[in-house]
C-alpha positions in Angstrom: 0.5 -26.2 -10.9 -2.3 -23.7 -11.0 -1.3 -20.0 -11.0 -2.5 -18.0 -7.9 -4.8 -14.9 -8.4 -5.2 -12.2 -5.7 -8.2 -10.0 -6.2 -8.3 -6.7 -4.1 -11.5 -4.8 -3.6 -14.8 -6.5 -3.0 -17.2 -3.4 -3.3 -20.3 -3.2 -5.6 -18.2 -3.8 -8.6 -15.3 -5.8 -7.3 -17.4 -8.5 -5.4 -19.3 -9.7 -8.3 -16.2 -9.6 -10.5 -14.2 -11.7 -8.2 -17.2 -13.9 -7.8 -17.2 -14.8 -11.4 -13.4 -15.5 -11.2 -14.2 -17.9 -8.4 -16.9 -19.7 -10.2 -14.5 -20.1 -13.1 -11.8 -21.5 -10.9 -14.1 -24.0 -9.3 -13.7 -27.7 -10.3 -16.2 -27.5 -12.9 -15.3 -24.0 -14.2 -13.3 -23.2 -17.4 -10.3 -21.8 -15.2 -10.3 -24.9 -12.8 -7.0 -26.4 -14.2 -5.1 -23.0 -14.6 -6.0 -20.6 -11.5 -7.0 -20.5 -7.8 -8.2 -17.3 -6.3 -7.8 -15.5 -3.1 -9.4 -12.1 -2.0 -8.5 -9.2 0.2 -10.6 -6.2 1.4 -9.7 -3.5 3.5 -12.9 -4.0 5.6 -12.5 -7.6 6.7 -16.4 -8.2 7.0 -16.8 -7.8 3.2 -14.2 -10.5 2.7 -16.0 -12.8 5.1 -19.5 -12.1 3.5 -17.8 -12.8 0.0 -16.3 -16.0 1.1 -19.7 -17.1 2.5 -21.1 -16.8 -0.9 -18.3 -17.8 -3.2 -15.6 -20.5 -3.1 -12.3 -18.7 -2.3 -10.0 -17.7 0.4 -9.1 -14.6 2.3 -5.7 -13.5 2.0 -4.2 -12.3 5.3 -1.9 -9.5 4.2 0.0 -8.9 7.5 1.3 -12.5 7.7 1.2 -13.7 4.3 4.4 -14.7 2.6 2.6 -15.9 -0.4 3.5 -14.8 -4.0 0.8 -14.3 -6.7 1.0 -14.8 -10.5 -1.8 -12.3 -11.1 -3.2 -9.3 -9.0 -6.4 -7.6 -9.8 -7.3 -4.4 -8.2 -10.7 -2.8 -8.1 -10.6 -0.1 -5.5 -11.1 3.7 -5.1 -8.8 6.3 -6.6 -5.3 7.2 -7.2 -4.2 7.3 -3.6 -5.7 4.0 -2.9 -3.7 2.3 -5.6 -0.5 3.7 -4.7 -1.0 2.8 -1.1 -2.2 -0.8 -2.0 0.9 -1.3 -4.3 3.7 0.6 -2.5 3.1 1.2 1.2 4.0 -1.1 4.2 5.5 -2.7 1.9 2.6 -3.1 -0.7 1.5 -5.7 -3.0 4.5 -5.2 -5.2 6.3 -7.3 -2.5 3.9 -10.2 -3.1 3.8 -10.7 -6.8 6.1 -13.1 -8.6 8.6 -11.9 -11.0 7.0 -11.8 -14.5 3.7 -11.5 -12.8 1.0 -9.3 -14.1 -1.2 -6.6 -12.3 -4.6 -5.7 -13.9 -5.9 -2.4 -12.3 -9.7 -2.0 -12.9 -9.7 1.1 -10.7 -10.6 4.3 -12.6 -7.6 6.6 -12.0 -5.6 9.3 -13.7 -3.4 8.7 -16.6 -0.4 9.9 -14.5 -1.1 7.2 -11.9 -1.3 4.4 -14.4 2.1 5.4 -16.0 3.7 5.8 -12.7 2.5 2.4 -11.4 3.6 0.8 -14.8 7.1 2.3 -14.5 7.5 0.9 -10.8 6.1 -2.4 -12.1 8.7 -2.6 -14.9 11.6 -1.9 -12.4 10.4 -4.9 -10.2 10.0 -7.1 -13.3 6.2 -7.0 -13.2 3.7 -6.1 -16.0 1.0 -3.6 -15.4 -2.2 -3.2 -17.2 -4.5 -0.2 -16.5 -8.0 -1.7 -17.6 -10.8 0.3 -16.3 -14.3 -1.2 -16.8 -17.7 0.1 -17.7 -21.2 -1.4 -17.4 -21.9 -0.6 -13.6 -23.1 -2.9 -10.9 -25.5 -4.6 -13.2 -22.8 -5.4 -15.8 -20.5 -6.8 -12.9 -23.3 -9.1 -11.7 -24.0 -10.3 -15.1 -20.4 -10.8 -16.0 -21.1 -8.3 -19.0 -18.5 -5.6 -18.4 -16.7 -3.5 -21.1 -13.0 -3.4 -20.5 -10.5 -1.0 -22.0 -6.9 -1.9 -21.7 -3.5 0.0 -21.6 -0.3 -1.6 -21.5 1.4 -4.5 -23.5 -0.9 -6.3 -25.8 0.7 -9.6 -25.3 0.2 -9.4 -21.4 -3.5 -8.6 -22.1 -3.8 -11.8 -24.2 -2.1 -13.9 -21.4 -4.9 -12.8 -18.8 -7.7 -12.8 -21.4 -9.2 -16.0 -20.1 -9.6 -14.5 -16.6 -11.1 -11.3 -18.0 -13.5 -13.3 -20.0 -15.1 -14.5 -16.8 -16.6 -11.1 -16.0 -16.2 -9.1 -19.3 -18.2 -9.4 -22.5 -15.9 -7.1 -24.4 -12.3 -6.4 -24.0 -10.5 -3.9 -26.1 -6.7 -3.3 -26.2 -6.3 0.6 -26.6 -2.5 1.3 -26.5 0.4 1.8 -24.0 -0.1 2.4 -20.3 -2.5 5.3 -19.7 -4.6 4.6 -22.8 -7.1 2.6 -20.8 -7.8 5.3 -18.4 -7.9 7.9 -21.1 -10.5 6.0 -22.8 -12.4 5.5 -19.5 -12.4 9.4 -19.2 -14.0 9.7 -22.5 -16.6 7.0 -21.6 -17.6 9.0 -18.4 -17.9 12.4 -20.3 -20.2 10.6 -22.6 -22.3 9.1 -19.9 -22.4 12.5 -18.1 -23.6 14.3 -21.2 -26.2 11.8 -22.1 -27.6 11.8 -18.5 -27.8 15.6 -18.6 -29.8 15.5 -21.9 -32.1 12.8 -20.5 -32.6 14.9 -17.2 -33.5 18.1 -19.1 -35.9 16.1 -21.5 -37.6 14.6 -18.4 -38.0 18.0 -16.8 -39.3 19.4 -20.0 -41.9 16.8 -20.3 -42.8 16.8 -16.8 -43.5 20.6 -16.6 -45.6 20.3 -19.8 -47.7 17.6 -18.3 -46.9 14.9 -21.0 -47.5 11.3 -20.5 -43.8 9.9 -19.9 -44.7 6.5 -20.9 -46.0 7.8 -24.2 -43.1 10.0 -24.8 -40.6 7.3 -24.0 -42.4 5.1 -26.7 -42.2 7.8 -29.2 -38.4 8.5 -28.8 -36.9 5.1 -27.6 -36.3 3.8 -30.9 -35.1 7.0 -32.7 -31.9 8.8 -33.0 -32.2 9.7 -29.3 -31.8 6.0 -28.2 -28.9 5.2 -25.9 -28.3 2.6 -23.1 -28.9 5.4 -20.5 -32.5 5.9 -22.0 -33.2 2.3 -22.2 -32.1 1.6 -18.6 -32.6 4.8 -16.6 -35.5 7.0 -18.2 -38.1 5.0 -16.2 -36.2 5.0 -13.1 -35.3 8.6 -13.1 -38.9 9.5 -13.5 -39.6 7.1 -10.6 -36.8 8.7 -8.7 -35.0 5.5 -8.1 -31.3 5.9 -7.8 -29.9 2.9 -6.3 -28.0 1.3 -9.1 -24.4 1.1 -8.0 -22.4 3.8 -9.8 -22.4 6.7 -7.2 -22.4 10.4 -7.8 -19.2 10.7 -5.7 -17.5 8.3 -8.1 -18.7 10.1 -11.0 -17.2 13.4 -9.6 -13.9 11.6 -9.0 -13.9 10.3 -12.7 -14.9 13.5 -14.2 -12.4 15.5 -12.2 -9.6 13.2 -13.6 -11.0 13.9 -17.1 -11.1 17.7 -16.6 -7.6 17.6 -15.2 -6.4 15.8 -18.2 -8.0 18.2 -20.6 -6.4 21.1 -18.7 -3.0 19.4 -19.1 -4.0 19.3 -22.9 -4.7 23.1 -22.9 -8.5 23.1 -23.2 -11.7 23.2 -21.1 -14.6 20.8 -21.7 -17.3 23.4 -20.7 -20.4 21.2 -20.9 -18.7 18.6 -18.7 -17.6 21.4 -16.3 -21.2 22.5 -15.8 -22.3 19.0 -15.3 -19.6 18.3 -12.8 -20.8 21.5 -11.0 -24.3 20.0 -10.8 -23.0 16.7 -9.3 -21.1 18.5 -6.6 -24.1 20.3 -5.5 -26.0 17.0 -5.3 -23.3 15.4 -3.4 -23.3 18.5 -0.8 -27.0 17.8 -0.5 -26.4 14.3 0.8 -26.9 12.4 -2.5 -23.3 11.4 -3.1 -24.1 7.6 -2.8 -26.9 7.8 -5.1 -26.6 6.5 -8.7 -25.3 9.1 -11.1 -28.9 9.3 -12.9 -30.0 11.3 -9.8 -28.6 14.2 -11.9 -32.2 14.8 -12.9 -32.8 16.0 -9.2 -30.6 18.9 -9.7 -33.2 20.3 -12.2 
């Protein structure tokens, strides 16, 4: 009998991720003999659109008595995860004993640890497994996943993760995945800040941007952000999926964690202030590379 997957959250990241699972569960897919997939989204129209594109079924939460072997979440923030799992009566009541929950949502460390403790009480395993790679990585099935929880549980679900991740790394116990994602976001913010200042410097000097890019792209300044965002930042194109408001949320989690550790990431604090200003200007849904517009 095939195991049942429920994927919750069909946004710009979750939709393609669930799509890769659906393709893998199709008759010709590598998971065809192992899993079937259902999806759920708080706005039903997204679930309907997803099902029109992919083979899968919509889970009707209100009436469903179905129990799942594996649940995967890719939603918004701490409050969303807590509500989804615990409220009215929550997904915990729809997962089988010894089932596994994979939470791809970027949350606080405390939330991951709290949900893992609740899951253990209910005989369920919990993996905090945030991903990096943006909408493009989700579409291509090339995300990077950093996992906190039990390593054996991660190995059990690795075939599912492989359908949309190109790299899966076990970090440590619950909360370690989220801590690593915080580090990832601070790195991205710092690189984008450097790129933003470099572009502004070149622009004000009247330097040919293409020539400058050719000169520095293969040197020690090279990065994924430079390769993929330098040109689009110059062209003021900011529709690449990872919104400024999401970056604000993620950076706030990271700065909160640093505060609990007793120190202040001063550079990241300044970048966060710039992002907040851009959000207040109505740019909150633009890609985080729109940081250049703050300068």
